[in-house]
DRENVOVO-667835 format. One line per 8 residues: for each residue x, y, z of N, C-alpha, C. Coordinates in pm, 1 decimal, decimal comma. Example, Ala and Ser with C-alpha at 12.3 -4.5 7.8 and 13.67 -1.06 7.14 Angstrom:
<rs>
1319,0 -569,0 780,0 1230,0 -450,0 780,0 1320,0 -330,0 780,0 | 1285,0 -225,0 708,0 1367,0 -106,0 714,0 1290,0 3,0 787,0
</rs>
This chain:
<rs>
7444,2 -3361,1 -2201,4 7358,5 -3223,3 -2169,2 7277,9 -3214,0 -2285,8 | 7302,2 -3236,9 -2406,0 7214,3 -3259,9 -2531,8 7125,6 -3353,2 -2501,4 | 7146,2 -3455,2 -2469,1 7043,3 -3553,8 -2427,9 6931,0 -3518,5 -2347,9 | 6958,9 -3453,6 -2247,8 6858,2 -3400,7 -2161,5 6783,4 -3274,2 -2235,9 | 6823,4 -3210,4 -2329,2 6776,3 -3101,0 -2380,6 6641,1 -3129,2 -2472,1 | 6712,8 -3195,5 -2538,1 6594,5 -3327,9 -2648,9 6493,5 -3388,1 -2583,3 | 6518,7 -3455,2 -2477,0 6427,2 -3525,6 -2408,0 6315,1 -3420,4 -2364,1 | 6385,6 -3323,2 -2294,1 6266,8 -3193,7 -2232,0 6194,1 -3158,4 -2348,5
6251,7 -3128,2 -2488,3 6187,1 -3061,2 -2578,7 6059,3 -3154,4 -2640,1 | 6114,1 -3307,3 -2642,4 6018,6 -3399,3 -2675,2 5873,0 -3408,1 -2621,1 | 5924,4 -3418,3 -2478,6 5828,1 -3407,0 -2360,0 5723,4 -3244,4 -2365,2 | 5771,2 -3169,8 -2387,8 5692,3 -3050,8 -2416,2 5642,3 -3064,1 -2540,2 | 5670,4 -3123,6 -2658,8 5573,2 -3120,5 -2753,1 5446,0 -3198,3 -2769,7 | 5481,0 -3322,6 -2670,0 5362,8 -3410,0 -2627,6 5273,8 -3336,7 -2573,3 | 5304,0 -3268,1 -2459,4 5234,4 -3205,7 -2358,4 5127,5 -3088,7 -2460,8 | 5226,3 -3032,3 -2537,9 5129,8 -2924,2 -2638,0 4986,6 -2988,1 -2691,2
5060,2 -3122,1 -2774,7 4973,6 -3203,1 -2864,9 4851,9 -3240,2 -2770,9 | 4859,2 -3289,6 -2653,7 4753,7 -3353,7 -2580,1 4649,4 -3210,4 -2549,7 | 4721,3 -3121,6 -2499,1 4638,6 -2989,6 -2455,8 4547,8 -2955,9 -2577,8 | 4632,4 -2922,5 -2695,6 4564,3 -2877,0 -2808,0 4451,3 -2985,1 -2848,7 | 4464,9 -3104,3 -2833,6 4346,1 -3209,9 -2877,5 4207,5 -3171,9 -2750,8 | 4270,9 -3184,6 -2638,9 4173,7 -3152,8 -2515,1 4082,8 -3049,2 -2534,2 | 4142,5 -2913,2 -2549,4 4078,3 -2782,6 -2587,8 3988,0 -2792,2 -2720,7 | 4039,7 -2842,5 -2848,5 3951,0 -2879,1 -2950,9 3843,0 -2949,1 -2960,5
3832,5 -3068,3 -2866,3 3721,2 -3144,1 -2844,3 3628,3 -3072,6 -2757,2 | 3684,3 -2992,1 -2667,1 3616,3 -2924,9 -2548,4 3502,8 -2828,5 -2645,0 | 3604,6 -2769,2 -2729,2 3546,8 -2638,8 -2799,6 3418,3 -2701,1 -2905,9 | 3439,3 -2825,6 -2969,3 3335,0 -2891,6 -3062,8 3200,1 -2905,9 -2959,8 | 3244,0 -2953,5 -2848,8 3128,6 -2964,0 -2787,0 3057,7 -2848,7 -2717,7 | 3112,4 -2756,6 -2740,7 3041,2 -2564,4 -2693,0 3098,0 -2571,3 -2564,9 | 3179,6 -2600,7 -2510,9 3245,1 -2617,8 -2339,5 3383,7 -2534,3 -2360,1 | 3438,4 -2436,5 -2303,5 3544,4 -2393,8 -2278,3 3638,7 -2471,0 -2195,6
3743,1 -2513,2 -2218,8 3806,6 -2576,9 -2140,6 3873,1 -2539,5 -2040,2 | 3913,0 -2430,3 -2029,1 3983,5 -2345,9 -1906,2 3828,4 -2336,0 -1792,0 | 3724,0 -2348,3 -1796,2 3623,0 -2308,7 -1711,0 3529,6 -2453,1 -1698,8 | 3571,1 -2532,4 -1615,3 3499,1 -2667,2 -1567,9 3326,8 -2647,8 -1581,3 | 3273,9 -2738,6 -1641,6 3097,1 -2723,5 -1649,0 3062,6 -2750,5 -1498,4 | 2961,7 -2649,8 -1468,9 2888,8 -2651,9 -1359,1 2757,4 -2715,0 -1349,8 | 2716,9 -2793,3 -1253,6 2599,7 -2843,9 -1224,1 2504,8 -2740,1 -1159,1 | 2399,4 -2740,3 -1225,2 2296,3 -2607,2 -1172,4 2158,6 -2708,8 -1155,2
2062,7 -2619,2 -1075,0 1956,1 -2678,4 -1062,9 1925,9 -2763,5 -927,8 | 1827,1 -2824,0 -901,9 1799,7 -2872,5 -748,6 1912,6 -3014,0 -745,8 | 1946,6 -3079,9 -838,9 2042,6 -3170,7 -817,6 2173,1 -3145,6 -787,2 | 2195,6 -2999,1 -756,1 2335,6 -2936,2 -714,3 2316,8 -2879,2 -592,7 | 2180,9 -2899,8 -535,3 2168,0 -2834,3 -405,6 2077,1 -2692,3 -426,6 | 2065,6 -2634,0 -535,3 2036,8 -2515,8 -595,8 1870,0 -2547,1 -621,0 | 1800,1 -2417,7 -578,7 1654,4 -2388,2 -611,8 1632,7 -2343,1 -762,6 | 1546,9 -2393,6 -857,9 1543,5 -2291,9 -965,6 1487,9 -2175,5 -959,4
1573,7 -2066,3 -1019,0 1547,3 -1916,6 -1041,6 1385,3 -1887,8 -1055,1 | 1327,9 -1816,1 -954,7 1183,0 -1763,5 -968,1 1168,4 -1728,4 -1106,4 | 1038,6 -1752,6 -1160,9 993,3 -1690,0 -1289,1 997,9 -1522,0 -1279,4 | 1003,6 -1477,5 -1396,7 981,7 -1306,3 -1398,0 849,3 -1279,2 -1346,0 | 877,6 -1185,0 -1247,6 744,3 -1148,8 -1147,2 687,6 -1209,0 -1060,3 | 780,4 -1334,7 -1016,0 715,5 -1414,7 -908,7 759,2 -1332,2 -802,8 | 860,6 -1262,0 -752,9 878,0 -1188,2 -650,6 765,2 -1099,0 -616,2 | 698,5 -1017,1 -727,0 637,4 -904,5 -733,7 499,6 -976,0 -660,5
470,1 -1115,2 -740,8 340,6 -1182,3 -719,3 310,0 -1228,6 -567,6 | 445,0 -1275,6 -493,4 446,6 -1301,5 -357,3 415,2 -1187,9 -257,4 | 486,1 -1070,0 -343,9 462,4 -945,4 -223,7 285,7 -906,2 -239,9 | 272,5 -941,6 -358,6 94,4 -895,5 -363,8 19,7 -1014,7 -296,3 | 41,8 -1120,7 -283,5 -2,6 -1225,6 -192,6 2,5 -1204,7 -55,4 | 133,6 -1143,8 -1,3 127,1 -1117,3 149,1 -4,2 -1019,5 161,5 | -42,2 -992,9 79,3 -163,0 -862,7 137,0 -261,8 -899,4 74,9 | -305,1 -1003,1 13,8 -420,9 -1069,8 -17,0 -475,6 -1028,9 -149,8
-362,9 -1004,3 -230,6 -393,0 -918,9 -383,0 -338,2 -973,5 -488,7 | -356,5 -931,7 -607,5 -293,2 -977,9 -718,5 -239,4 -856,1 -776,3 | -105,5 -903,1 -846,0 -41,9 -775,0 -886,5 -118,7 -669,7 -1007,3 | -93,9 -552,3 -993,1 -144,5 -463,4 -1119,3 -68,8 -460,6 -1245,9 | -138,2 -428,0 -1378,7 -66,1 -418,5 -1477,4 12,0 -311,6 -1450,6 | 104,1 -305,2 -1535,5 188,2 -179,4 -1528,4 117,1 -66,6 -1562,2 | 145,6 51,6 -1503,8 75,8 197,3 -1592,3 158,9 196,3 -1712,8 | 102,4 283,3 -1804,4 178,5 330,4 -1934,2 306,0 448,1 -1903,0
366,0 455,5 -1977,6 496,6 560,3 -1973,6 420,3 694,6 -1959,4 | 442,5 796,5 -1878,3 388,4 914,2 -1811,3 418,4 982,8 -1971,6 | 301,0 1070,7 -1969,3 339,0 1166,4 -2099,7 420,4 1259,9 -2130,4 | 490,6 1279,6 -2236,4 604,1 1374,0 -2266,7 560,0 1517,6 -2223,6 | 456,7 1541,1 -2241,3 399,7 1665,7 -2176,1 305,5 1653,2 -2071,3 | 315,1 1736,6 -1983,9 183,8 1690,6 -1858,3 79,2 1769,4 -1913,7 | -53,8 1697,0 -1914,5 -167,8 1738,6 -1934,4 -254,7 1853,9 -1862,5 | -202,0 1857,6 -1759,3 -215,8 1932,2 -1673,9 -113,9 2075,0 -1634,5
-101,9 2193,9 -1639,6 -0,9 2271,4 -1612,7 -43,6 2420,8 -1582,8 | 12,0 2489,0 -1497,9 -11,9 2618,9 -1460,5 38,4 2709,4 -1558,9 | -46,6 2791,6 -1632,2 28,2 2895,0 -1726,2 98,3 2984,2 -1659,8 | 195,0 3028,9 -1723,6 292,5 3151,1 -1653,8 230,6 3244,6 -1591,1 | 214,9 3296,4 -1489,5 139,5 3400,8 -1428,7 -11,7 3346,5 -1458,3 | -71,3 3275,0 -1481,8 -204,1 3232,3 -1458,2 -281,7 3167,8 -1337,7 | -375,3 3144,7 -1317,1 -457,6 3105,2 -1230,6 -414,7 2930,8 -1175,2 | -400,5 2922,1 -1054,6 -385,0 2765,0 -1038,9 -505,6 2697,0 -1076,3
-462,8 2575,9 -1160,4 -586,5 2499,5 -1215,9 -650,8 2402,3 -1089,8 | -761,7 2387,9 -1102,6 -845,4 2324,2 -1015,7 -879,7 2202,0 -1049,9 | -860,5 2085,8 -1042,1 -870,7 1933,1 -1077,9 -928,2 1827,4 -1002,3 | -1014,4 1758,1 -1085,6 -1074,9 1624,8 -1000,2 -1045,6 1506,8 -1055,9 | -985,1 1528,0 -1180,3 -940,9 1437,5 -1277,3 -857,5 1471,7 -1374,2 | -767,8 1368,6 -1421,1 -674,4 1387,1 -1517,8 -719,5 1379,0 -1672,0 | -718,4 1459,1 -1787,9 -780,5 1431,1 -1899,8 -670,4 1297,3 -1989,3 | -730,1 1178,8 -2000,7 -630,8 1067,2 -2042,2 -744,1 958,3 -2077,7
-737,4 894,9 -2178,0 -802,6 776,9 -2225,1 -728,9 679,8 -2164,9 | -631,3 650,6 -2100,8 -578,5 554,2 -2056,5 -635,3 498,3 -1930,0 | -682,9 390,0 -1932,4 -752,1 322,4 -1788,7 -629,8 318,1 -1671,6 | -627,1 436,2 -1595,3 -538,8 451,9 -1505,8 -625,1 557,7 -1406,1 | -594,2 525,0 -1285,5 -657,4 611,9 -1167,8 -564,9 680,8 -1094,8 | -593,8 751,5 -1000,6 -461,8 803,4 -902,6 -515,3 806,5 -760,4 | -427,8 758,9 -673,5 -477,9 736,7 -523,7 -388,9 880,8 -458,8 | -471,0 935,1 -381,7 -462,7 1036,9 -282,8 -497,4 994,4 -142,4
-394,5 1036,5 -65,9 -433,9 1008,7 104,5 -388,0 1101,7 187,2 | -526,5 1158,5 224,9 -548,0 1299,0 330,1 -503,4 1264,9 481,5 | -472,0 1405,1 546,5 -447,7 1405,1 672,7 -335,7 1379,3 741,4 | -335,3 1245,5 767,1 -205,0 1162,5 846,3 -212,2 1141,4 976,1 | -367,5 1124,6 998,4 -376,0 1092,5 1163,1 -340,3 974,8 1202,1 | -360,1 878,3 1102,8 -338,9 729,3 1157,5 -175,5 676,5 1095,4 | -90,5 645,7 1198,1 53,5 617,8 1161,6 51,0 459,8 1211,5 | 11,5 367,9 1109,5 14,4 221,1 1112,0 179,0 189,3 1014,7
229,9 124,4 1131,4 361,5 67,4 1065,5 356,6 -9,1 937,7 | 247,4 -78,0 960,5 240,4 -188,1 835,5 196,0 -127,4 726,1 | 118,6 -12,6 715,9 88,0 76,9 581,7 213,0 78,8 541,6 | 321,9 144,9 587,1 450,2 140,1 558,3 531,6 32,7 479,1 | 505,9 -65,6 532,3 544,1 -208,4 476,2 469,7 -239,6 353,5 | 362,8 -203,6 373,3 279,1 -254,9 275,3 303,3 -202,6 150,0 | 310,5 -52,5 153,6 369,7 17,1 13,7 499,2 2,6 -45,6 | 577,7 -72,8 66,7 715,0 -86,2 43,3 710,9 -200,4 -74,0
596,1 -315,6 -29,6 620,7 -407,2 -97,0 524,4 -380,0 -234,8 | 417,8 -330,3 -224,0 339,0 -343,7 -342,4 390,1 -211,7 -418,4 | 470,7 -106,3 -423,4 530,4 2,1 -503,8 442,7 59,8 -600,2 | 291,9 47,7 -542,6 194,3 139,5 -580,5 218,8 293,9 -532,0 | 174,3 373,5 -658,7 216,6 497,6 -611,7 95,9 593,0 -566,1 | 135,5 683,7 -458,7 13,6 755,4 -397,0 63,0 855,8 -331,6 | -20,3 976,8 -368,0 19,9 1125,2 -308,7 -42,2 1168,7 -177,0 | 5,5 1185,2 -65,3 -2,4 1214,0 38,6 -8,2 1362,2 76,8
-141,8 1397,0 91,1 -194,1 1558,4 122,6 -183,9 1555,5 290,6 | -106,1 1632,4 351,8 -85,1 1626,7 471,1 -108,4 1754,8 567,2 | -139,3 1744,9 666,3 -185,2 1862,5 743,0 -106,5 1867,3 882,3 | -72,8 1961,6 927,2 40,4 1959,3 987,6 -23,1 1943,8 1152,8 | -149,2 1963,4 1178,5 -167,9 1926,7 1310,8 -219,7 1774,9 1299,1 | -207,7 1709,5 1225,4 -254,5 1583,8 1212,8 -87,2 1499,4 1241,4 | 12,2 1541,6 1156,4 113,8 1472,4 1186,7 244,6 1525,7 1284,8 | 230,8 1667,1 1334,9 358,1 1696,1 1390,8 371,3 1600,8 1532,3
292,5 1548,0 1572,6 347,3 1444,9 1655,5 406,0 1324,4 1627,1 | 445,9 1305,9 1499,2 526,6 1191,6 1463,2 567,2 1210,1 1306,2 | 629,0 1341,9 1298,1 705,0 1339,1 1183,1 786,1 1260,5 1093,8 | 862,3 1180,2 1164,5 936,5 1080,5 1109,8 852,8 965,3 1056,7 | 744,4 932,7 1091,7 650,1 821,5 1037,9 638,8 829,8 853,5 | 630,5 976,1 802,1 622,9 980,9 685,0 743,4 977,4 589,5 | 847,6 1010,3 667,9 995,9 1013,4 588,9 1004,2 863,6 526,1 | 980,6 756,2 546,1 1003,4 639,5 470,0 915,2 631,7 338,7
771,6 674,8 333,2 689,4 681,5 240,6 780,6 795,2 164,9 | 815,8 917,6 177,7 847,9 1014,6 93,9 982,0 927,6 47,4 | 1049,2 860,7 95,4 1143,2 816,6 45,0 1151,1 713,9 -54,3 | 1047,8 617,9 -41,7 980,1 531,4 -138,1 943,8 598,6 -267,1 | 925,4 719,4 -265,5 921,6 805,5 -412,5 754,6 855,2 -385,7 | 662,6 813,4 -289,9 541,3 868,7 -305,9 523,5 1029,1 -269,1 | 409,6 1101,1 -373,5 423,4 1234,7 -326,3 369,5 1305,2 -212,5 | 436,5 1418,0 -196,1 416,3 1480,2 -67,5 323,6 1602,5 -95,2
231,2 1637,2 -36,7 139,8 1754,2 -97,2 69,0 1825,1 39,5 | 38,2 1904,1 -3,5 -26,3 2040,5 105,0 -157,5 2015,0 142,0 | -201,0 1980,6 302,1 -337,2 1999,4 331,9 -361,6 2099,0 421,1 | -299,9 2206,3 429,7 -278,1 2285,4 533,8 -255,7 2288,7 661,1 | -207,5 2378,9 736,6 -187,8 2361,9 879,4 -281,8 2301,4 964,9 | -388,6 2347,1 997,1 -485,2 2310,0 1076,2 -642,3 2244,9 1041,8 | -610,7 2222,9 888,2 -765,4 2167,6 858,9 -869,1 2266,0 861,1 | -876,6 2390,3 851,9 -1003,9 2448,6 868,2 -1072,4 2453,9 716,0
-1240,5 2516,5 741,2 -1294,9 2527,8 622,0 -1256,3 2666,9 567,4 | -1165,8 2666,8 461,6 -1103,9 2770,9 409,6 -1205,7 2884,5 342,9 | -1304,3 2843,1 318,7 -1412,2 2954,4 250,8 -1486,7 3051,6 368,2 | -1422,4 3001,5 478,1 -1459,9 3098,6 611,5 -1367,0 3184,0 671,4 | -1266,2 3188,4 600,5 -1154,0 3248,1 613,8 -1109,6 3370,2 530,3 | -1043,1 3489,9 577,8 -997,3 3594,5 499,9 -917,9 3544,9 394,1 | -840,2 3625,4 288,3 -733,0 3605,9 236,0 -591,6 3569,4 280,4 | -561,6 3658,0 380,9 -446,6 3641,8 441,8 -465,2 3505,4 547,9
-557,5 3486,2 608,2 -575,0 3376,4 716,5 -533,3 3238,7 578,6 | -603,0 3235,7 492,2 -605,2 3107,6 400,2 -439,1 3112,0 340,0 | -384,4 3223,2 316,4 -245,7 3228,0 284,1 -154,5 3185,7 411,7 | -193,4 3226,7 507,0 -75,2 3153,1 604,5 -116,9 3009,5 631,4 | -218,1 2943,6 602,1 -267,9 2798,0 615,1 -208,1 2723,5 497,4 | -188,1 2792,1 396,1 -145,3 2704,1 290,0 19,7 2763,3 278,2 | 60,4 2882,0 272,6 174,6 2878,9 277,5 264,5 2861,7 401,2 | 224,5 2819,2 532,2 291,8 2790,6 645,1 302,5 2661,9 617,7
193,2 2567,1 599,6 224,0 2406,4 549,7 358,0 2378,8 431,6 | 343,3 2476,1 355,0 444,9 2449,0 247,7 588,6 2486,0 323,9 | 618,4 2538,1 398,2 723,0 2581,0 463,4 761,5 2457,3 582,2 | 665,2 2390,2 634,0 655,2 2289,0 726,1 700,7 2169,3 659,0 | 633,9 2138,7 583,8 676,6 2022,3 479,3 784,1 2040,6 436,7 | 887,0 2126,4 360,1 989,0 2169,6 311,6 1076,7 2136,2 423,2 | 1073,5 2198,4 548,4 1125,1 2183,3 658,7 1169,0 2032,8 684,2 | 1059,9 1974,3 722,5 1048,4 1815,6 747,2 1120,1 1741,2 665,0
1077,0 1735,3 529,1 1089,9 1638,0 435,6 1174,7 1677,7 313,2 | 1243,7 1797,5 292,8 1324,7 1822,8 221,0 1315,8 1888,1 83,7 | 1150,7 1908,7 74,8 1097,2 1930,2 -54,8 981,4 2006,3 -35,6 | 939,8 2106,7 -96,3 829,6 2207,8 -104,1 706,4 2145,2 -197,2 | 617,9 2109,0 -150,1 500,9 2037,7 -229,7 447,3 2135,2 -367,5 | 397,4 2084,9 -477,7 348,5 2144,4 -564,0 195,5 2156,9 -552,6 | 147,9 2025,7 -504,9 -9,9 2013,7 -473,7 -57,4 2038,5 -366,4 | -200,7 2097,0 -400,2 -249,8 2148,4 -279,6 -393,7 2095,7 -258,3
-439,3 2067,7 -169,1 -594,3 2015,4 -139,2 -648,2 2074,2 -40,6 | -761,2 2146,7 -67,9 -859,3 2255,2 64,6 -896,9 2158,0 132,0 | -932,2 2162,6 256,5 -983,4 2060,2 361,1 -1151,2 2062,1 313,1 | -1221,8 1944,8 331,3 -1340,0 1935,1 286,6 -1353,6 1957,6 123,0 | -1267,0 1982,9 56,6 -1264,7 2022,6 -65,5 -1326,3 2162,7 -91,3 | -1336,6 2242,1 -1,9 -1393,3 2384,7 14,3 -1319,1 2468,0 -28,0 | -1331,2 2564,8 -124,9 -1214,5 2681,1 -189,3 -1300,9 2768,9 -237,7 | -1255,0 2875,3 -238,1 -1299,5 2984,3 -333,6 -1187,5 3056,5 -404,1
-1227,0 3199,8 -456,9 -1098,3 3230,0 -529,8 -1017,0 3303,8 -450,7 | -1032,4 3335,3 -347,3 -887,8 3356,7 -226,2 -805,6 3238,7 -194,3 | -882,4 3095,7 -207,9 -787,1 3000,8 -182,1 -709,9 3011,3 -298,6 | -770,1 2991,3 -426,3 -670,9 3010,1 -539,1 -557,8 3106,9 -561,0 | -605,1 3235,1 -517,1 -493,6 3330,5 -516,9 -403,5 3304,6 -422,1 | -401,1 3283,2 -291,4 -307,6 3225,9 -172,8 -249,3 3108,3 -235,6 | -303,3 3006,0 -288,4 -228,7 2903,6 -335,2 -120,4 2914,1 -430,0 | -155,4 3020,9 -531,1 -53,6 3058,7 -625,4 51,2 3130,4 -565,4
42,4 3214,6 -452,7 144,0 3300,2 -386,4 251,5 3201,1 -336,7 | 165,1 3085,4 -267,1 267,4 2962,0 -207,5 339,7 2883,8 -284,1 | 357,9 2908,1 -412,4 401,6 2818,7 -487,4 318,7 2687,7 -567,8 | 211,0 2687,1 -526,6 140,0 2569,5 -555,7 119,2 2576,1 -750,8 | 103,8 2429,6 -776,6 83,3 2431,5 -921,6 -43,3 2388,7 -965,0 | -104,1 2323,7 -849,5 -278,7 2269,1 -866,3 -341,4 2262,2 -760,8 | -454,4 2270,3 -757,2 -538,1 2258,2 -644,4 -608,3 2097,2 -669,2 | -620,4 2003,0 -608,4 -636,8 1878,6 -626,9 -778,2 1831,0 -550,4
-876,7 1805,5 -634,7 -973,6 1761,5 -557,7 -989,4 1612,3 -612,4 | -1137,9 1584,1 -603,8 -1123,0 1410,1 -644,6 -1280,4 1393,7 -678,5 | -1277,9 1242,3 -730,0 -1389,5 1233,0 -797,3 -1466,7 1093,3 -730,3 | -1380,2 998,7 -660,7 -1402,6 904,1 -580,9 -1352,6 907,4 -423,5 | -1428,0 889,5 -347,7 -1377,0 841,1 -215,4 -1365,0 759,9 -168,4 | -1257,2 653,1 -85,5 -1288,9 533,4 -31,9 -1326,2 555,0 111,9 | -1458,9 482,1 139,8 -1509,3 456,1 255,8 -1425,8 323,3 304,6 | -1497,6 256,0 428,1 -1462,0 140,8 484,3 -1467,9 39,4 380,8
-1558,5 -4,8 328,2 -1568,9 -138,9 228,9 -1599,8 -79,6 63,2 | -1629,5 55,5 65,0 -1691,7 57,3 -71,1 -1641,9 189,7 -121,0 | -1633,7 231,1 -229,9 -1610,5 398,5 -274,0 -1726,0 448,4 -300,0 | -1734,5 598,8 -258,2 -1832,9 681,5 -299,8 -1799,5 762,6 -454,6 | -1901,3 757,8 -522,1 -1889,2 806,0 -651,0 -1954,2 935,4 -666,7 | -1921,4 1016,6 -762,3 -1990,8 1135,2 -775,4 -2048,1 1140,1 -907,1 | -2012,4 1061,9 -982,3 -2115,5 1023,5 -1098,2 -2242,4 930,8 -1092,5 | -2336,2 957,5 -1159,0 -2459,4 841,4 -1147,6 -2400,3 724,0 -1199,1
-2318,2 681,8 -1291,6 -2300,7 559,6 -1335,6 -2200,3 466,6 -1230,1 | -2187,5 544,0 -1101,3 -2085,6 454,9 -997,7 -2000,6 370,5 -1066,5 | -1908,8 421,9 -1134,0 -1795,6 344,6 -1192,5 -1687,9 466,8 -1215,1 | -1558,5 394,4 -1206,3 -1428,3 477,6 -1248,5 -1424,7 487,4 -1375,0 | -1354,8 620,6 -1412,6 -1325,1 685,9 -1528,2 -1164,0 708,2 -1539,6 | -1128,5 669,1 -1695,8 -1016,5 709,2 -1684,7 -956,0 849,0 -1649,9 | -836,0 845,5 -1557,0 -778,3 968,7 -1493,9 -853,4 990,4 -1393,7 | -949,3 944,4 -1304,3 -993,6 978,4 -1194,7 -893,6 983,9 -1058,0
-907,6 1100,2 -967,8 -842,9 1102,7 -858,9 -912,3 1047,1 -748,1 | -875,8 956,2 -692,8 -939,0 879,5 -573,9 -871,5 935,2 -428,6 | -979,7 975,1 -357,2 -945,0 1004,6 -235,3 -948,7 921,7 -106,5 | -863,2 911,6 -16,5 -855,9 804,3 98,6 -820,3 880,7 201,9 | -800,9 841,7 297,0 -772,4 898,0 454,2 -686,2 816,5 524,1 | -587,5 865,3 593,3 -514,5 783,7 699,1 -596,9 769,1 815,2 | -654,7 660,4 804,2 -741,3 628,4 921,3 -718,5 474,3 990,4 | -773,2 447,7 1110,0 -741,9 331,3 1168,7 -846,8 287,8 1240,6
-855,2 162,5 1293,9 -971,2 90,8 1333,1 -1064,9 155,5 1426,8 | -1053,1 248,7 1485,4 -1175,3 387,9 1573,4 -1250,0 444,1 1444,7 | -1202,7 472,1 1332,9 -1238,0 530,7 1207,1 -1335,2 438,3 1149,4 | -1290,6 303,0 1140,9 -1281,5 202,9 991,2 -1368,4 92,7 1066,9 | -1434,6 116,7 1184,7 -1540,7 13,6 1239,9 -1427,3 -142,5 1277,9 | -1315,5 -112,2 1332,3 -1244,4 -228,9 1348,2 -1134,0 -276,0 1216,8 | -1149,6 -209,3 1114,7 -1043,2 -251,3 1015,6 -915,0 -145,1 1013,4 | -826,6 -217,8 980,8 -712,3 -136,2 988,8 -677,1 -61,8 866,8
-565,2 36,6 847,3 -541,6 114,5 736,0 -549,7 16,3 587,5 | -404,6 -92,7 634,6 -395,2 -169,4 520,6 -529,2 -262,0 469,5 | -622,6 -292,5 558,8 -736,1 -360,1 512,8 -789,4 -284,5 423,9 | -815,4 -136,6 470,2 -932,7 -51,5 390,3 -842,9 -35,8 266,2 | -697,4 -1,9 280,3 -646,4 14,6 132,4 -643,6 -106,0 20,4 | -603,9 -242,7 79,3 -644,7 -377,0 15,0 -765,3 -336,2 -40,6 | -859,3 -318,1 -9,2 -1031,1 -320,5 -25,0 -1022,3 -207,5 -147,3 | -971,9 -105,1 -127,9 -947,8 -1,7 -245,2 -892,4 -32,6 -351,9
-789,7 -120,7 -330,2 -713,9 -169,8 -462,8 -773,7 -276,1 -527,4 | -839,5 -355,5 -474,4 -946,0 -450,2 -537,2 -1057,1 -390,1 -615,7 | -1108,9 -288,9 -572,7 -1215,3 -213,2 -626,3 -1155,2 -150,9 -749,6 | -1054,4 -112,2 -736,7 -975,0 -48,0 -871,7 -953,6 -142,8 -970,8 | -934,4 -260,9 -907,6 -858,0 -359,9 -1015,8 -988,1 -430,3 -1070,3 | -1112,5 -447,0 -1009,9 -1191,8 -504,4 -1054,6 -1262,5 -415,8 -1173,5 | -1211,9 -305,0 -1192,3 -1292,7 -235,4 -1302,4 -1184,4 -230,9 -1415,7 | -1098,7 -298,1 -1371,6 -985,1 -310,1 -1514,9 -878,9 -194,3 -1515,2
-858,4 -103,3 -1402,9 -794,0 -8,7 -1394,3 -674,1 -59,5 -1327,0 | -553,8 42,1 -1378,9 -425,2 20,6 -1265,6 -410,8 190,9 -1235,0 | -290,8 185,6 -1151,2 -268,2 303,1 -1075,2 -142,0 380,2 -1094,0 | -141,9 520,0 -1137,0 -49,4 573,5 -1218,3 -6,9 684,8 -1091,6 | 96,7 767,6 -1139,5 155,5 827,3 -1053,4 114,9 980,0 -1079,5 | 51,8 1049,2 -963,8 -5,8 1192,9 -1010,1 88,1 1279,3 -1071,8 | 172,5 1294,9 -981,9 286,2 1393,4 -1016,3 341,9 1389,9 -1170,9 | 330,8 1279,1 -1216,3 377,9 1256,5 -1355,9 298,8 1308,6 -1463,3
169,2 1381,7 -1426,8 62,3 1427,6 -1520,7 6,9 1563,8 -1465,0 | 72,6 1619,5 -1365,6 60,8 1737,8 -1301,9 171,8 1834,9 -1282,3
</rs>
């Protein structure tokens, strides 16, 4: 019995010595003994990981575009606010020195599924000013765009020229659409755009009673292939608000909503600007 115990103890010591040497040697080589080294890279049947930003670049290439520079961080204090009890501000641009612009898209008549996919791929923020008469046939189309984080804004119930309406009729158009959008998408808009850009002080007062924080006009409007500019220099300026529309081939001479959007993005990029989220500044 004693011989058996002695033999067992000797074998245990030898095993411990061997294990300790193996661990020490491995540690000297910078490898943990308990975790076998793994072979990575193409020789192991794995593709090399994509470089940072490669997925974004691939998403942009899909739409014939180059990635935009990231916009600056939003300001700690929004440069456009409605004073408590004060009139609703009316804006065409955001006061900033940053080379950023803001994209707004009106009405909602065209409901191209490819545009939803495009916005998901590109992750460029837009603000949608929706008219109930244009969207009521397919409210669900806009739900994924809202879920992606794009801004939801008010463009009246029926798209009238508000300057031809009295105060109460204007209030019904604006407040009625606030209610509709809140019901369909779970949030009441803060921003309002009058159809055709036509407004008066009755519009401003009505918007204020409906919970609107700003009336948003524009500096440029995207047409089929080019922008229309309000300024004589025909250039984008920091903080400009750009107007586009949910339009399809019948309005765009055969071009699609995604083609028009891609052209607009190229025009922005050609002038050295990137796109920021309007709601972060108003």
